[in-house]
Backbone of each chain as ProteinMPNN parsed JSONL, in Angstrom:
{"seq_chain_A": "MLVLTRAKGQKIMIGQDIVLTVVEVNGDQVRLGIDAPSDISVYREEIFQSIKEQNEIAAKSDLTKEQLEVLKMMLKKKVE", "coords_chain_A": {"N_chain_A": [[124.451, -285.393, -15.16], [122.582, -282.417, -15.129], [120.133, -281.59, -12.811], [117.145, -279.926, -12.337], [114.678, -278.334, -10.327], [111.479, -277.261, -11.193], [108.548, -275.229, -11.316], [105.109, -275.124, -12.502], [104.784, -272.912, -15.222], [107.264, -271.832, -14.845], [110.593, -271.304, -16.193], [113.396, -272.569, -18.109], [116.587, -271.689, -19.213], [118.651, -272.474, -21.942], [121.746, -271.822, -22.878], [121.706, -268.629, -24.552], [119.507, -268.367, -26.162], [117.665, -270.455, -26.155], [114.721, -271.487, -24.745], [112.996, -273.255, -22.321], [109.755, -273.94, -21.233], [107.732, -274.861, -18.528], [104.677, -275.897, -19.173], [102.431, -277.292, -18.358], [101.546, -279.544, -15.752], [100.624, -282.782, -15.147], [99.864, -285.325, -13.305], [102.027, -287.945, -14.109], [102.799, -286.74, -16.403], [104.294, -284.156, -18.318], [103.915, -281.047, -19.878], [105.826, -279.306, -22.152], [106.965, -276.16, -23.278], [108.831, -275.017, -26.018], [111.134, -272.702, -27.026], [113.197, -271.919, -29.595], [115.954, -271.058, -31.77], [115.446, -271.091, -35.378], [117.256, -272.731, -36.67], [117.84, -274.73, -34.951], [117.079, -278.039, -34.355], [114.283, -279.703, -32.978], [113.356, -282.603, -31.375], [111.196, -285.311, -30.394], [112.609, -287.641, -28.249], [112.381, -290.498, -28.569], [111.358, -290.736, -31.103], [113.294, -289.54, -32.671], [115.33, -291.438, -32.204], [114.207, -293.696, -33.453], [114.163, -292.933, -36.14], [116.852, -292.57, -36.597], [117.824, -295.186, -36.209], [116.472, -296.434, -38.325], [117.656, -295.133, -40.5], [120.255, -296.077, -40.187], [119.942, -298.807, -40.671], [119.067, -298.651, -43.296], [121.33, -297.606, -44.544], [123.009, -299.748, -44.55], [121.762, -301.55, -46.134], [121.109, -303.459, -49.107], [119.69, -303.956, -52.324], [118.395, -307.045, -53.416], [118.54, -309.118, -56.384], [116.022, -310.226, -56.747], [114.361, -308.512, -55.282], [114.672, -306.199, -56.805], [113.41, -306.989, -59.154], [110.766, -307.245, -58.262], [110.17, -304.566, -57.672], [110.34, -303.449, -60.214], [108.157, -304.706, -61.469], [106.062, -303.688, -59.924], [106.14, -300.916, -60.512], [105.62, -300.975, -63.206], [103.0, -301.916, -63.251], [101.73, -299.712, -62.091], [102.028, -297.811, -64.072], [100.499, -298.854, -66.115]], "CA_chain_A": [[123.3, -284.639, -15.67], [122.068, -281.352, -14.271], [118.717, -281.778, -12.505], [116.587, -278.711, -11.752], [113.257, -278.385, -9.986], [110.757, -276.108, -11.718], [107.096, -275.3, -11.141], [104.333, -274.724, -13.676], [104.976, -271.52, -15.63], [108.673, -271.433, -14.758], [111.357, -271.559, -17.42], [114.831, -272.876, -18.055], [117.286, -271.219, -20.406], [119.837, -273.222, -22.363], [122.414, -270.759, -23.628], [120.981, -267.358, -24.481], [118.322, -268.257, -26.999], [116.752, -271.601, -26.071], [113.952, -271.36, -23.512], [112.003, -274.298, -22.051], [108.748, -273.506, -20.27], [106.836, -275.9, -18.026], [103.355, -275.369, -19.506], [101.391, -277.986, -17.613], [101.961, -280.773, -15.083], [99.415, -283.557, -14.927], [100.308, -286.661, -12.909], [103.41, -288.177, -14.527], [103.059, -286.103, -17.7], [104.668, -282.738, -18.288], [103.918, -280.383, -21.192], [106.891, -278.321, -22.211], [107.038, -275.26, -24.423], [110.229, -274.852, -26.401], [111.462, -271.62, -27.945], [114.587, -272.077, -30.031], [116.177, -270.519, -33.119], [114.918, -272.009, -36.39], [118.246, -273.705, -37.138], [117.963, -275.801, -33.955], [116.007, -279.015, -34.52], [113.757, -280.232, -31.716], [112.725, -283.905, -31.628], [110.923, -286.246, -29.301], [113.798, -288.5, -28.278], [112.161, -291.85, -29.087], [111.146, -290.645, -32.55], [114.634, -289.325, -33.228], [116.044, -292.721, -32.171], [113.661, -294.635, -34.444], [114.607, -292.488, -37.467], [118.294, -292.833, -36.648], [117.973, -296.627, -36.426], [116.01, -296.73, -39.679], [118.709, -294.649, -41.403], [121.416, -296.966, -40.08], [119.603, -300.051, -41.39], [119.014, -298.311, -44.731], [122.685, -297.4, -45.06], [123.662, -301.06, -44.678], [120.972, -302.48, -46.936], [121.286, -303.478, -50.55], [118.587, -304.686, -52.947], [118.726, -308.275, -54.128], [117.974, -309.178, -57.746], [114.596, -310.528, -56.622], [113.68, -307.287, -54.858], [114.661, -305.286, -57.95], [112.373, -307.46, -60.078], [109.463, -306.899, -57.681], [109.971, -303.121, -57.843], [110.071, -303.216, -61.639], [106.781, -305.138, -61.727], [105.155, -302.739, -59.259], [106.103, -299.652, -61.248], [104.971, -301.277, -64.478], [101.557, -301.984, -62.971], [101.243, -298.355, -61.845], [101.994, -297.095, -65.349], [99.431, -299.426, -66.961]], "C_chain_A": [[122.86, -283.599, -14.652], [120.573, -281.58, -14.051], [118.207, -280.535, -11.778], [115.121, -278.937, -11.404], [112.588, -277.099, -10.474], [109.26, -276.298, -11.462], [106.412, -274.861, -12.433], [104.531, -273.234, -13.973], [106.421, -271.066, -15.554], [109.448, -271.918, -15.98], [112.781, -271.974, -17.115], [115.447, -272.322, -19.333], [118.493, -272.102, -20.669], [120.589, -272.284, -23.297], [121.557, -269.51, -23.552], [119.691, -267.357, -25.277], [117.468, -269.524, -27.079], [116.047, -271.531, -24.717], [112.943, -272.503, -23.414], [111.037, -273.768, -21.002], [107.931, -274.712, -19.822], [105.418, -275.36, -18.202], [102.29, -275.983, -18.6], [101.973, -279.237, -16.971], [100.7, -281.531, -14.713], [99.815, -284.991, -14.598], [101.751, -286.863, -13.329], [103.691, -287.612, -15.929], [103.352, -284.62, -17.529], [104.565, -282.195, -19.705], [104.952, -279.273, -21.167], [106.712, -277.436, -23.436], [108.498, -275.012, -24.737], [110.354, -273.699, -27.381], [112.927, -271.744, -28.307], [114.748, -271.45, -31.408], [115.804, -271.559, -34.172], [115.962, -273.014, -36.875], [118.534, -274.785, -36.095], [116.785, -276.753, -34.14], [115.59, -279.55, -33.166], [113.006, -281.529, -32.033], [112.277, -284.53, -30.321], [112.0, -287.329, -29.395], [113.534, -289.849, -28.924], [111.922, -291.836, -30.601], [112.477, -290.404, -33.26], [115.399, -290.648, -33.304], [115.541, -293.667, -33.258], [114.089, -294.248, -35.86], [116.097, -292.803, -37.65], [118.546, -294.317, -36.937], [117.594, -297.006, -37.846], [117.072, -296.302, -40.7], [119.919, -295.575, -41.38], [121.172, -298.29, -40.809], [119.639, -299.801, -42.897], [120.414, -298.208, -45.313], [123.397, -298.726, -45.29], [122.978, -301.936, -45.713], [121.291, -302.381, -48.425], [120.18, -304.338, -51.156], [119.096, -305.946, -53.624], [118.102, -308.209, -55.527], [116.461, -309.376, -57.684], [113.82, -309.269, -56.246], [113.598, -306.283, -56.0], [113.561, -305.668, -58.932], [110.982, -307.072, -59.583], [109.169, -305.408, -57.889], [109.644, -302.791, -59.296], [108.625, -303.541, -61.973], [105.789, -304.127, -61.159], [105.001, -301.459, -60.058], [105.415, -299.829, -62.586], [103.455, -301.253, -64.31], [100.979, -300.581, -62.806], [101.103, -297.576, -63.144], [100.814, -297.567, -66.189], [98.052, -299.01, -66.581]], "O_chain_A": [[122.78, -283.879, -13.456], [119.827, -281.747, -15.017], [118.75, -280.136, -10.748], [114.411, -279.651, -12.112], [113.064, -275.996, -10.206], [108.779, -277.43, -11.401], [107.043, -274.304, -13.332], [104.452, -272.4, -13.07], [106.78, -270.037, -16.126], [109.014, -272.819, -16.698], [113.295, -271.761, -16.017], [114.882, -272.477, -20.416], [119.253, -272.438, -19.761], [120.111, -271.985, -24.391], [120.776, -269.338, -22.616], [118.861, -266.464, -25.109], [116.635, -269.651, -27.977], [116.696, -271.516, -23.671], [112.13, -272.697, -24.319], [111.461, -273.208, -19.992], [107.486, -275.501, -20.655], [104.999, -274.466, -17.467], [101.376, -275.301, -18.137], [102.8, -279.918, -17.577], [99.813, -280.994, -14.049], [100.077, -285.786, -15.5], [102.618, -286.067, -12.969], [104.69, -287.961, -16.559], [102.743, -283.932, -16.71], [105.074, -282.813, -20.64], [104.954, -278.417, -20.282], [106.347, -277.918, -24.508], [109.312, -274.82, -23.834], [109.744, -273.721, -28.45], [113.799, -271.684, -27.439], [113.768, -271.323, -32.142], [115.838, -272.76, -33.905], [115.599, -274.048, -37.435], [119.372, -275.658, -36.321], [115.629, -276.333, -34.089], [116.43, -279.819, -32.307], [112.111, -281.534, -32.879], [112.888, -284.317, -29.274], [112.268, -287.864, -30.47], [114.339, -290.318, -29.729], [112.241, -292.802, -31.295], [112.75, -290.986, -34.31], [116.031, -290.954, -34.315], [116.329, -294.356, -33.906], [114.35, -295.12, -36.69], [116.531, -293.242, -38.715], [119.365, -294.666, -37.787], [118.284, -297.789, -38.499], [117.349, -297.03, -41.653], [120.535, -295.831, -42.415], [122.061, -298.825, -41.471], [120.158, -300.608, -43.668], [120.667, -298.66, -46.43], [124.29, -298.815, -46.133], [123.534, -302.951, -46.131], [121.695, -301.328, -48.919], [119.779, -305.341, -50.564], [120.109, -305.919, -54.322], [117.255, -307.362, -55.808], [115.712, -308.78, -58.458], [112.762, -308.987, -56.809], [112.59, -305.595, -56.158], [112.868, -304.807, -59.475], [110.131, -306.632, -60.356], [108.049, -305.037, -58.241], [108.781, -301.959, -59.575], [107.944, -302.778, -62.659], [104.813, -303.757, -61.811], [103.89, -300.969, -60.264], [104.707, -298.935, -63.049], [102.73, -300.657, -65.107], [99.893, -300.283, -63.303], [100.178, -296.78, -63.303], [100.196, -296.771, -66.897], [97.084, -299.426, -67.217]]}, "seq_chain_B": "MVVRSARLGDFHVEEKDMITFHDGILGFPESKGYAWVHSIEPNLPIECLQCAINEQLTFMIVDPFLFAPEYEFELSEEIKQTLNITSEEQIVIRVILTARSDSNTTLNLRAPLIINVTNNKAVQIILDGPQYQLQYPIGRG", "coords_chain_B": {"N_chain_B": [[134.868, -283.787, -59.174], [136.341, -286.702, -57.571], [134.596, -289.342, -56.118], [134.697, -291.726, -53.582], [133.387, -294.985, -53.279], [132.207, -297.76, -51.613], [130.14, -299.307, -52.471], [129.43, -298.501, -55.079], [131.76, -298.251, -56.428], [134.633, -296.167, -57.34], [133.838, -292.914, -58.525], [133.323, -290.192, -60.878], [132.027, -287.018, -60.058], [129.977, -284.265, -60.792], [129.995, -280.837, -59.76], [127.391, -279.864, -59.601], [125.931, -282.004, -58.767], [126.524, -282.42, -56.148], [125.369, -282.573, -52.908], [124.51, -280.781, -49.991], [123.821, -281.551, -46.734], [122.274, -279.856, -44.227], [122.211, -280.548, -41.428], [123.404, -282.975, -41.657], [122.437, -286.42, -42.401], [119.991, -287.867, -40.32], [121.454, -289.328, -37.5], [123.869, -289.488, -38.664], [125.585, -287.174, -38.216], [128.082, -286.102, -38.769], [128.598, -286.362, -41.41], [128.106, -284.413, -44.085], [128.218, -283.778, -46.784], [127.105, -285.114, -49.856], [127.22, -287.15, -52.789], [124.976, -287.102, -55.435], [123.653, -289.634, -57.098], [122.077, -290.348, -60.029], [121.071, -292.569, -61.278], [121.106, -295.945, -60.595], [120.28, -298.422, -61.245], [119.402, -300.039, -64.21], [116.483, -299.008, -65.932], [115.06, -298.533, -63.6], [113.774, -296.256, -61.203], [115.696, -295.675, -59.127], [117.785, -293.95, -56.998], [120.958, -292.782, -55.67], [122.56, -291.695, -52.681], [125.751, -290.904, -52.061], [128.015, -290.708, -49.513], [130.462, -288.167, -49.251], [132.754, -288.275, -47.709], [132.902, -290.722, -46.508], [133.312, -293.773, -47.615], [131.845, -295.997, -47.098], [129.287, -295.267, -46.606], [126.218, -295.173, -47.909], [123.125, -294.303, -49.323], [120.089, -295.539, -50.635], [117.729, -293.888, -52.561], [114.409, -292.725, -53.417], [111.849, -291.226, -55.5], [109.115, -290.444, -53.685], [106.498, -290.167, -54.571], [106.113, -291.772, -56.733], [105.607, -294.234, -55.689], [103.862, -293.917, -53.574], [101.26, -292.358, -54.162], [99.443, -290.863, -52.714], [100.824, -289.513, -50.856], [101.557, -286.675, -48.91], [102.56, -283.515, -47.522], [102.996, -280.621, -45.443], [105.34, -278.103, -45.946], [107.341, -276.516, -43.597], [107.765, -273.016, -42.708], [110.177, -272.553, -41.474], [111.849, -274.57, -42.454], [111.861, -273.898, -45.148], [113.202, -271.48, -44.965], [115.681, -272.323, -43.945], [116.65, -273.735, -46.135], [116.704, -271.796, -48.018], [114.471, -271.552, -49.764], [112.484, -270.192, -52.245], [110.645, -270.573, -54.21], [108.294, -273.081, -55.38], [109.287, -274.681, -57.404], [111.892, -275.131, -56.868], [112.073, -277.214, -55.152], [112.822, -280.569, -54.407], [111.692, -283.741, -53.502], [112.75, -286.573, -51.771], [112.804, -289.98, -50.573], [114.219, -292.311, -48.223], [115.174, -295.563, -49.084], [114.817, -298.862, -47.858], [116.179, -302.016, -48.058], [115.09, -304.833, -46.695], [116.125, -307.48, -44.463], [114.255, -309.46, -44.28], [113.37, -309.64, -46.773], [111.512, -307.773, -47.516], [110.864, -304.611, -49.063], [111.106, -301.302, -48.059], [109.91, -297.909, -47.607], [110.949, -294.895, -46.049], [108.682, -292.906, -45.07], [108.266, -291.237, -43.042], [110.426, -289.624, -42.506], [111.319, -287.634, -44.684], [113.588, -286.496, -47.312], [114.424, -283.226, -48.031], [115.226, -281.318, -50.728], [116.803, -278.495, -52.045], [117.083, -277.763, -55.262], [118.303, -275.687, -56.55], [120.317, -274.563, -55.004], [121.43, -276.749, -53.898], [121.186, -277.408, -51.211], [120.134, -279.377, -48.449], [117.842, -281.096, -46.21], [116.953, -283.555, -43.743], [113.776, -284.133, -42.646], [111.424, -284.645, -39.919], [108.246, -285.981, -39.929], [105.034, -285.494, -38.419], [102.517, -287.679, -37.356], [100.273, -290.456, -37.842], [99.933, -291.354, -40.432], [102.325, -291.186, -41.705], [104.458, -293.441, -42.447], [107.171, -295.207, -41.002], [108.177, -297.45, -42.08], [107.147, -297.989, -44.874], [105.65, -300.305, -46.842], [106.761, -301.47, -50.011], [106.727, -303.707, -51.553], [107.42, -307.187, -51.819], [110.165, -309.286, -52.071]], "CA_chain_B": [[135.675, -284.45, -58.155], [136.176, -288.156, -57.51], [134.021, -289.799, -54.854], [134.944, -293.153, -53.363], [132.201, -295.672, -52.816], [132.364, -299.196, -51.488], [129.06, -299.978, -53.186], [129.332, -298.147, -56.498], [133.091, -298.043, -56.994], [134.954, -294.737, -57.39], [133.24, -292.29, -59.714], [133.411, -288.74, -61.013], [130.755, -286.344, -59.863], [130.063, -282.829, -61.064], [129.629, -279.981, -58.63], [125.931, -279.698, -59.551], [125.333, -283.181, -58.132], [126.953, -282.512, -54.749], [124.308, -282.074, -52.036], [124.952, -280.545, -48.616], [122.778, -281.66, -45.709], [122.485, -278.858, -43.182], [122.57, -281.246, -40.178], [123.672, -284.363, -42.003], [121.268, -287.291, -42.34], [119.87, -288.155, -38.885], [122.286, -290.456, -37.096], [125.184, -289.333, -39.29], [125.729, -285.712, -38.223], [129.409, -285.659, -39.218], [128.649, -286.452, -42.878], [127.175, -283.421, -44.615], [128.266, -283.723, -48.246], [126.782, -286.365, -50.549], [127.072, -287.136, -54.24], [123.653, -287.577, -55.835], [123.789, -290.466, -58.301], [120.678, -290.343, -60.445], [120.586, -293.873, -61.739], [122.018, -297.038, -60.247], [119.752, -299.655, -61.821], [118.744, -299.745, -65.485], [115.009, -299.074, -65.973], [114.424, -298.354, -62.297], [114.038, -294.898, -60.718], [116.365, -295.704, -57.828], [118.949, -293.076, -56.98], [121.843, -293.028, -54.534], [123.359, -290.64, -52.068], [127.022, -291.449, -51.585], [128.729, -289.772, -48.659], [131.72, -287.753, -49.874], [133.927, -288.534, -46.864], [132.859, -292.078, -45.961], [132.949, -294.605, -48.773], [130.933, -297.055, -46.663], [127.963, -294.718, -46.297], [125.44, -294.989, -49.133], [121.679, -294.453, -49.163], [119.262, -295.613, -51.832], [116.596, -292.972, -52.404], [113.456, -292.724, -54.531], [110.77, -290.238, -55.508], [108.041, -291.152, -52.967], [105.204, -290.043, -55.259], [106.007, -292.888, -57.673], [105.168, -295.425, -54.967], [102.775, -293.558, -52.658], [100.711, -291.148, -54.793], [98.643, -290.096, -51.754], [101.754, -288.891, -49.905], [101.626, -285.215, -48.938], [102.831, -282.847, -46.244], [103.215, -279.177, -45.531], [106.718, -277.732, -45.635], [107.271, -275.376, -42.682], [108.506, -271.812, -43.088], [111.549, -272.682, -40.964], [112.615, -275.397, -43.395], [112.051, -273.091, -46.367], [114.264, -270.502, -44.673], [116.953, -273.04, -43.823], [117.12, -274.142, -47.461], [116.543, -270.632, -48.917], [113.489, -271.867, -50.8], [111.597, -269.061, -52.534], [109.544, -271.031, -55.068], [108.088, -274.532, -55.29], [110.054, -275.413, -58.425], [113.233, -275.425, -56.351], [112.022, -278.304, -54.184], [112.715, -281.974, -54.804], [111.494, -284.598, -52.332], [113.167, -287.962, -51.893], [112.772, -290.735, -49.32], [115.243, -293.354, -48.163], [114.67, -296.92, -49.301], [115.515, -299.908, -47.111], [115.963, -303.412, -48.452], [115.153, -305.493, -45.394], [116.638, -308.848, -44.535], [113.136, -310.378, -44.472], [113.105, -309.488, -48.206], [110.623, -306.648, -47.809], [111.468, -303.322, -49.374], [110.256, -300.28, -47.438], [110.304, -296.507, -47.724], [110.78, -294.116, -44.827], [107.858, -291.733, -45.377], [108.262, -290.437, -41.816], [111.548, -288.679, -42.481], [111.731, -287.385, -46.07], [114.706, -285.594, -47.592], [113.992, -282.059, -48.777], [116.407, -280.807, -51.431], [116.647, -277.319, -52.902], [117.956, -278.112, -56.385], [119.025, -274.529, -57.096], [121.558, -274.33, -54.242], [121.869, -278.08, -53.44], [121.091, -277.582, -49.768], [119.111, -280.38, -48.135], [117.652, -281.508, -44.82], [116.003, -284.634, -43.486], [112.829, -283.66, -41.638], [110.578, -285.681, -39.322], [106.837, -285.599, -40.004], [104.208, -285.921, -37.296], [101.229, -288.219, -37.783], [100.306, -291.903, -38.069], [99.94, -291.693, -41.864], [103.695, -291.154, -42.213], [105.049, -294.68, -41.952], [108.624, -295.357, -40.974], [108.488, -298.588, -42.957], [106.045, -298.115, -45.827], [106.067, -301.431, -47.682], [106.531, -301.301, -51.455], [106.869, -304.946, -52.325], [108.157, -308.278, -51.184], [110.946, -309.966, -53.097]], "C_chain_B": [[135.403, -285.952, -58.166], [135.63, -288.517, -56.122], [134.261, -291.304, -54.749], [133.687, -293.795, -52.797], [132.433, -297.168, -52.787], [131.329, -299.921, -52.342], [129.115, -299.749, -54.695], [130.688, -298.119, -57.195], [133.377, -296.547, -57.045], [134.333, -294.136, -58.649], [133.437, -290.779, -59.69], [132.044, -288.13, -60.764], [130.961, -284.858, -60.113], [129.538, -282.058, -59.867], [128.11, -279.875, -58.477], [125.234, -280.9, -58.894], [125.855, -283.418, -56.71], [125.908, -281.809, -53.868], [124.875, -281.88, -50.633], [123.769, -280.611, -47.653], [123.149, -280.774, -44.532], [122.927, -279.498, -41.863], [123.045, -282.667, -40.436], [122.368, -285.139, -42.069], [121.209, -287.799, -40.895], [120.609, -289.441, -38.518], [123.694, -290.372, -37.662], [125.539, -287.85, -39.369], [127.074, -285.229, -38.779], [129.529, -285.668, -40.744], [127.633, -285.493, -43.479], [127.115, -283.42, -46.142], [128.016, -285.085, -48.877], [126.776, -286.144, -52.057], [125.735, -287.777, -54.578], [123.804, -288.324, -57.159], [122.388, -290.78, -58.796], [120.164, -291.679, -60.963], [121.584, -294.943, -61.342], [121.543, -298.367, -60.808], [119.08, -299.303, -63.137], [117.231, -299.915, -65.354], [114.339, -298.972, -64.615], [114.772, -296.967, -61.739], [114.644, -294.884, -59.322], [117.654, -294.886, -57.923], [119.779, -293.376, -55.731], [122.389, -291.73, -53.99], [124.608, -291.308, -51.52], [127.728, -290.387, -50.775], [130.102, -289.464, -49.257], [132.943, -288.118, -49.038], [133.95, -289.941, -46.278], [132.377, -293.028, -47.053], [131.959, -295.719, -48.413], [129.488, -296.576, -46.538], [127.208, -294.352, -47.586], [123.962, -295.171, -48.815], [121.038, -294.604, -50.533], [118.048, -294.72, -51.597], [115.687, -293.06, -53.622], [112.519, -291.523, -54.392], [109.551, -290.904, -54.855], [106.725, -291.172, -53.734], [105.026, -291.112, -56.336], [105.386, -294.101, -56.996], [103.964, -295.152, -54.06], [102.138, -292.261, -53.157], [99.926, -290.27, -53.818], [99.512, -289.319, -50.758], [101.725, -287.369, -50.033], [101.934, -284.674, -47.56], [103.094, -281.381, -46.517], [104.666, -278.886, -45.143], [106.715, -276.46, -44.784], [108.116, -274.204, -43.185], [109.967, -271.908, -42.645], [112.425, -273.465, -41.946], [112.881, -274.613, -44.683], [113.164, -272.072, -46.161], [115.622, -271.175, -44.627], [117.541, -273.359, -45.193], [117.077, -272.988, -48.473], [115.59, -270.923, -50.07], [112.565, -270.666, -51.006], [110.47, -269.468, -53.482], [109.495, -272.552, -55.097], [108.935, -275.324, -56.278], [111.448, -275.787, -57.936], [113.269, -276.717, -55.535], [111.966, -279.668, -54.86], [112.633, -282.796, -53.516], [111.984, -286.015, -52.666], [112.963, -288.645, -50.547], [113.782, -291.87, -49.401], [114.593, -294.725, -48.251], [115.498, -297.892, -48.456], [115.153, -301.263, -47.687], [116.159, -304.23, -47.195], [115.562, -306.948, -45.548], [115.503, -309.86, -44.681], [112.587, -310.279, -45.899], [112.017, -308.468, -48.527], [111.44, -305.424, -48.196], [110.538, -302.252, -48.813], [110.814, -298.884, -47.698], [110.063, -295.816, -46.391], [110.026, -292.826, -45.167], [107.801, -290.777, -44.181], [109.297, -289.324, -41.861], [112.078, -288.433, -43.902], [112.946, -286.455, -46.159], [114.167, -284.453, -48.45], [115.233, -281.439, -49.415], [116.02, -279.551, -52.213], [117.617, -277.495, -54.063], [118.643, -276.896, -57.008], [120.294, -274.209, -56.297], [122.123, -275.619, -53.632], [121.978, -278.215, -51.919], [119.961, -278.567, -49.48], [118.999, -280.581, -46.632], [116.796, -282.77, -44.806], [115.074, -284.137, -42.392], [112.033, -284.844, -41.093], [109.136, -285.191, -39.346], [106.081, -286.201, -38.827], [102.909, -286.512, -37.841], [101.324, -289.675, -38.164], [100.342, -292.284, -39.556], [101.347, -291.721, -42.446], [104.463, -292.344, -41.676], [106.566, -294.678, -42.054], [109.056, -296.467, -41.938], [107.293, -298.839, -43.879], [106.41, -299.21, -46.826], [105.794, -301.179, -49.168], [106.812, -302.578, -52.23], [107.758, -305.945, -51.617], [108.874, -309.057, -52.281], [110.996, -311.451, -52.909]], "O_chain_B": [[134.39, -286.416, -58.689], [136.137, -288.057, -55.098], [134.052, -292.051, -55.706], [133.01, -293.22, -51.944], [132.804, -297.774, -53.792], [131.59, -301.001, -52.871], [128.883, -300.663, -55.486], [130.758, -297.98, -58.416], [132.477, -295.739, -56.821], [134.306, -294.77, -59.704], [133.68, -290.175, -58.645], [131.026, -288.662, -61.207], [131.965, -284.271, -59.71], [128.745, -282.564, -59.074], [127.599, -279.806, -57.359], [124.068, -280.805, -58.512], [125.649, -284.489, -56.139], [125.607, -280.63, -54.05], [125.633, -282.718, -50.144], [122.832, -279.819, -47.751], [124.207, -280.932, -43.924], [123.897, -279.053, -41.248], [123.081, -283.481, -39.513], [121.302, -284.577, -41.819], [122.24, -288.124, -40.308], [120.418, -290.49, -39.134], [124.599, -291.077, -37.217], [125.767, -287.323, -40.457], [127.193, -284.082, -39.21], [130.441, -285.061, -41.305], [126.429, -285.733, -43.394], [126.08, -283.097, -46.725], [128.627, -286.083, -48.492], [126.376, -285.084, -52.539], [125.4, -288.851, -54.078], [124.052, -287.721, -58.203], [121.597, -291.399, -58.085], [118.955, -291.887, -61.071], [122.76, -294.871, -61.699], [122.304, -299.334, -60.847], [118.273, -298.374, -63.191], [116.762, -300.866, -64.729], [113.157, -299.295, -64.49], [115.929, -296.549, -61.796], [114.168, -294.172, -58.438], [118.489, -295.101, -58.802], [119.354, -294.126, -54.853], [122.649, -290.785, -54.734], [124.54, -292.161, -50.635], [128.011, -289.298, -51.274], [130.813, -290.362, -49.707], [134.042, -288.258, -49.574], [134.918, -290.315, -45.617], [131.189, -293.078, -47.371], [131.322, -296.308, -49.286], [128.573, -297.385, -46.382], [127.518, -293.363, -48.251], [123.595, -296.106, -48.105], [121.389, -293.895, -51.476], [117.415, -294.795, -50.544], [116.125, -293.419, -54.715], [112.412, -290.902, -53.335], [109.003, -291.848, -55.424], [105.923, -292.091, -53.568], [103.91, -291.336, -56.804], [104.718, -294.906, -57.646], [103.151, -296.041, -53.809], [102.436, -291.186, -52.638], [99.756, -289.075, -54.058], [99.002, -288.567, -49.928], [101.852, -286.834, -51.135], [101.609, -285.298, -46.55], [103.37, -280.964, -47.641], [105.151, -279.375, -44.122], [106.155, -275.443, -45.192], [109.046, -274.375, -43.973], [110.872, -271.423, -43.324], [113.562, -273.092, -42.232], [113.98, -274.659, -45.235], [113.969, -271.826, -47.06], [116.595, -270.674, -45.192], [118.751, -273.272, -45.402], [117.379, -273.184, -49.65], [115.873, -270.581, -51.218], [111.942, -270.184, -50.06], [109.447, -268.786, -53.553], [110.499, -273.227, -54.872], [109.265, -276.485, -56.035], [112.107, -276.652, -58.515], [114.341, -277.255, -55.254], [111.165, -279.893, -55.768], [113.394, -282.582, -52.572], [111.661, -286.566, -53.718], [112.949, -287.988, -49.506], [114.15, -292.327, -50.483], [113.597, -295.006, -47.584], [116.718, -297.762, -48.354], [113.978, -301.617, -47.793], [117.273, -304.317, -46.679], [115.377, -307.563, -46.598], [115.726, -310.979, -45.142], [111.495, -310.763, -46.195], [111.64, -308.314, -49.689], [112.559, -305.228, -47.721], [109.331, -302.283, -49.054], [112.002, -298.7, -47.966], [109.096, -296.114, -45.691], [110.624, -291.803, -45.502], [107.338, -289.643, -44.307], [109.085, -288.232, -41.333], [113.132, -288.943, -44.281], [113.276, -285.735, -45.217], [113.527, -284.689, -49.475], [116.181, -281.079, -48.717], [115.033, -279.546, -52.949], [118.831, -277.392, -53.883], [119.477, -277.051, -57.9], [121.243, -273.647, -56.845], [123.145, -275.599, -52.947], [122.752, -279.024, -51.406], [118.952, -278.587, -50.185], [119.925, -280.281, -45.877], [116.019, -283.023, -45.727], [115.537, -283.758, -41.316], [111.971, -285.905, -41.715], [108.837, -284.109, -38.84], [106.433, -287.262, -38.311], [102.269, -285.905, -38.699], [102.323, -290.105, -38.74], [100.732, -293.399, -39.904], [101.551, -292.22, -43.553], [105.048, -292.282, -40.595], [107.154, -294.22, -43.034], [110.139, -296.427, -42.523], [106.53, -299.784, -43.681], [107.375, -299.063, -47.577], [104.709, -300.724, -49.532], [107.102, -302.535, -53.425], [108.708, -305.591, -50.919], [108.274, -309.438, -53.286], [111.622, -312.154, -53.703]]}, "name": "protein", "num_of_chains": 2, "seq": "MLVLTRAKGQKIMIGQDIVLTVVEVNGDQVRLGIDAPSDISVYREEIFQSIKEQNEIAAKSDLTKEQLEVLKMMLKKKVEMVVRSARLGDFHVEEKDMITFHDGILGFPESKGYAWVHSIEPNLPIECLQCAINEQLTFMIVDPFLFAPEYEFELSEEIKQTLNITSEEQIVIRVILTARSDSNTTLNLRAPLIINVTNNKAVQIILDGPQYQLQYPIGRG"}
């Protein structure tokens, strides 16, 4: 991993069109500004991981007959 | 075309039901094309996304507004551009359903699927805020 030292207000460029700016440093927290093209997605890592895990569980899951019955009942109630 | 599916068996799908995810579904970046199967259970509004290149990869999806009528979010201009959305009628929202081993069924309201039904482009986005539950419970079996 490349490790760089930067001060408040300084920037890092990733390629030609992604720019990270150190906006604020406060104890062990850092605020970063990110400028990137709209087709680049930016995520907080732990949130990305939680969605990825959820998607992986979902892809493996299948509804049992009992669960299907519960869903049917729920939707019926909503209609009534 | 014919799509292979471990869960649904092989089936024919028309071009109009093939969806392309710009970045894939999060965690599955290599799989971009999915067949949209509109009904997998009689009398239940549960749909399926079957990956076109991986027969093992299937997602159950539902219309979130059927289960969570209060659900709402703002679609960013970037997403509209990515999907070439010019009017609201082009947009269909789905969320992924998980049948959990503890017999709960949950919806991922945190990361909805945005589909432009006129060009079949789609993305999974991540919403910010505590009201968007990763595991929104919709019933215990």
